[in-house]
C-alpha positions in Angstrom: 21.4 -7.9 -9.9 18.3 -9.3 -11.7 17.8 -12.9 -12.6 18.0 -12.0 -16.3 21.3 -10.2 -15.9 22.7 -13.2 -13.9 21.6 -15.6 -16.6 23.5 -13.6 -19.2 26.7 -13.8 -17.2 26.1 -10.7 -15.0 27.6 -7.4 -15.7 30.8 -9.0 -17.0 28.8 -10.5 -19.9 27.7 -7.1 -21.1 29.6 -4.9 -23.6 31.5 -2.2 -21.7 29.1 0.6 -22.8 26.1 -1.3 -21.4 28.0 -2.3 -18.3 28.7 1.4 -17.6 25.0 2.2 -18.0 24.0 -0.6 -15.6 26.6 0.5 -13.1 25.3 4.1 -13.2 21.6 3.0 -12.8 22.7 0.6 -10.0 24.5 3.4 -8.2 21.4 5.6 -8.2 19.2 2.8 -7.1 21.6 1.9 -4.2 21.5 5.5 -3.1 17.7 5.4 -2.8 17.3 1.8 -1.6 15.3 3.1 1.4 12.4 3.7 -1.1 10.0 0.8 -1.8 10.2 -0.9 -5.2 7.0 0.6 -6.5 8.2 4.2 -5.7 11.5 3.5 -7.4 9.8 2.0 -10.4 7.5 5.0 -10.7 10.4 7.4 -10.4 12.3 5.5 -13.0 9.4 5.7 -15.3 9.2 9.5 -14.7 13.0 9.8 -15.4 12.5 7.9 -18.7 9.8 10.3 -19.7 11.8 13.4 -18.7 15.0 12.2 -20.3 13.6 10.7 -23.5 10.7 13.0 -24.0 7.7 11.6 -25.9 9.7 9.8 -28.6 7.7 6.9 -29.9 10.5 4.5 -30.4 9.6 0.9 -29.8 12.4 0.4 -27.2 11.2 3.5 -25.3 7.7 2.1 -25.1 9.0 -1.3 -24.1 11.1 0.2 -21.3 8.2 2.1 -20.0 6.0 -1.0 -20.2 8.6 -2.9 -18.1 8.5 -0.2 -15.5 4.7 -0.2 -15.4 4.8 -4.0 -15.0 7.2 -3.6 -12.0 4.7 -1.1 -10.4 1.8 -3.5 -10.9 3.7 -6.4 -9.4 4.6 -4.3 -6.4 0.9 -3.3 -6.0 -0.2 -7.0 -6.3 2.5 -8.0 -3.7 1.2 -5.5 -1.2 -2.5 -6.0 -1.8 -4.7 -7.5 0.9 -2.1 -7.6 3.7 1.1 -8.2 1.7 2.9 -11.5 1.8 4.4 -14.0 4.1 7.7 -15.8 4.1 7.6 -19.6 4.0 8.4 -19.7 7.7 5.5 -17.3 8.5 3.1 -19.3 6.3 4.2 -22.5 8.1 3.6 -20.9 11.6 0.2 -19.6 10.4 -0.9 -23.0 9.1 0.7 -24.9 12.0 2.9 -27.1 9.8 6.6 -27.2 8.9 8.3 -25.0 6.4 9.0 -28.2 4.4 5.3 -29.0 4.3 4.5 -25.5 3.1 7.1 -25.8 0.3 5.7 -29.2 -0.7 2.2 -27.7 -0.9 3.6 -24.9 -3.1 5.4 -27.4 -5.3 2.2 -29.5 -5.6 0.3 -26.4 -6.7 -1.9 -26.3 -3.6 -0.6 -22.9 -2.4 0.3 -19.7 -4.3 3.7 -17.9 -4.1 6.1 -15.9 -6.2 9.9 -15.9 -5.9 11.3 -12.7 -4.4 13.9 -11.7 -6.9 16.8 -10.7 -4.6 16.7 -13.7 -2.3 14.9 -16.2 -4.6 12.7 -16.9 -1.5 9.1 -17.8 -1.8 6.6 -15.1 -0.8 3.0 -16.3 -0.1 0.1 -13.8 -0.5 -1.5 -13.2 2.9 -4.9 -13.1 1.3 -4.9 -16.9 0.5 -5.3 -17.6 4.3 -8.4 -16.9 6.3 -8.6 -15.4 9.8 -8.3 -18.8 11.4 -5.0 -19.6 9.7 -6.4 -21.9 7.1 -6.2 -21.8 3.3 -9.3 -19.9 1.9 -11.9 -22.5 1.0 -11.9 -23.3 -2.7 -8.4 -21.9 -3.4 -6.8 -25.3 -4.0 -9.5 -26.2 -6.5 -9.1 -23.0 -8.4 -5.3 -23.3 -8.4 -5.7 -26.8 -9.8 -7.5 -25.3 -12.8 -5.0 -22.3 -13.2 -2.0 -24.6 -12.9 -3.1 -26.5 -16.1 -2.1 -23.4 -18.1 1.7 -23.5 -18.3 1.7 -20.0 -19.6 0.4 -18.6 -16.3 3.2 -17.7 -13.9 2.6 -16.8 -10.2 1.8 -13.2 -11.0 -0.8 -14.2 -13.6 -2.5 -16.3 -10.9 -2.3 -13.5 -8.4 -3.8 -11.1 -10.9 -6.7 -13.6 -11.5 -7.7 -13.6 -7.9 -7.4 -9.8 -7.3 -8.7 -8.4 -10.6 -12.4 -7.4 -10.8 -14.2 -9.6 -13.4 -17.3 -8.5 -15.3 -18.4 -12.1 -15.6 -18.4 -12.3 -11.8 -20.8 -9.4 -11.4 -17.9 -6.9 -11.1 -16.4 -8.7 -8.2 -13.0 -10.3 -7.7 -12.6 -14.1 -7.6 -11.0 -13.8 -4.1 -14.2 -12.0 -2.8 -16.4 -14.8 -4.2 -14.2 -17.5 -2.6 -14.6 -15.7 0.7 -18.4 -15.9 0.2 -18.1 -19.7 -0.5 -18.9 -19.4 -4.3 -16.3 -21.8 -5.4 -18.1 -23.1 -8.5 -18.4 -19.6 -10.0 -14.7 -18.9 -9.4 -13.8 -22.3 -10.9 -15.7 -21.5 -14.1 -14.0 -18.1 -14.3 -10.6 -19.8 -13.8 -11.4 -22.2 -16.7 -12.1 -19.2 -18.9 -9.0 -17.4 -17.7 -6.7 -20.3 -18.2 -7.8 -21.0 -21.8 
């Protein structure tokens, strides 16, 4: 059950007609839970297209946009080596899980909340081969954290998206080259 559905009182808070639709969709998803989220989202998008045709209703467009957003999140989550649990990040950094979570809370590490378990997932790419945080990441996060509109996914997108202003390279690539100042300037523009 999604966080949004839980906030609205779960299935019980829905009108009976909507509850039946959610139950039907949930049953299909449970039958295919062996598929990864991106595949399920892509197939859901295809099912929308096949079922609803090319109607231009706003709600149809919104539903398809939500599905595309799910696909993008899954791609971002899997990029550059996937993600680590807080325990795995702690082992990699040689510190306690509590210390990792304190760094996350302080905005010195990047993580998103995994929806089903509400557990923090740390992108693997923010750590170098020696098990340290990529040089400059903390400074860039400090800038990005000033924009309250940016959630974890917006920050992940910043690091992994090619930027014309950075010579067609990604901020993460420039951090790995030690070009922290350039990335900080791009972060200031991004966070405005």
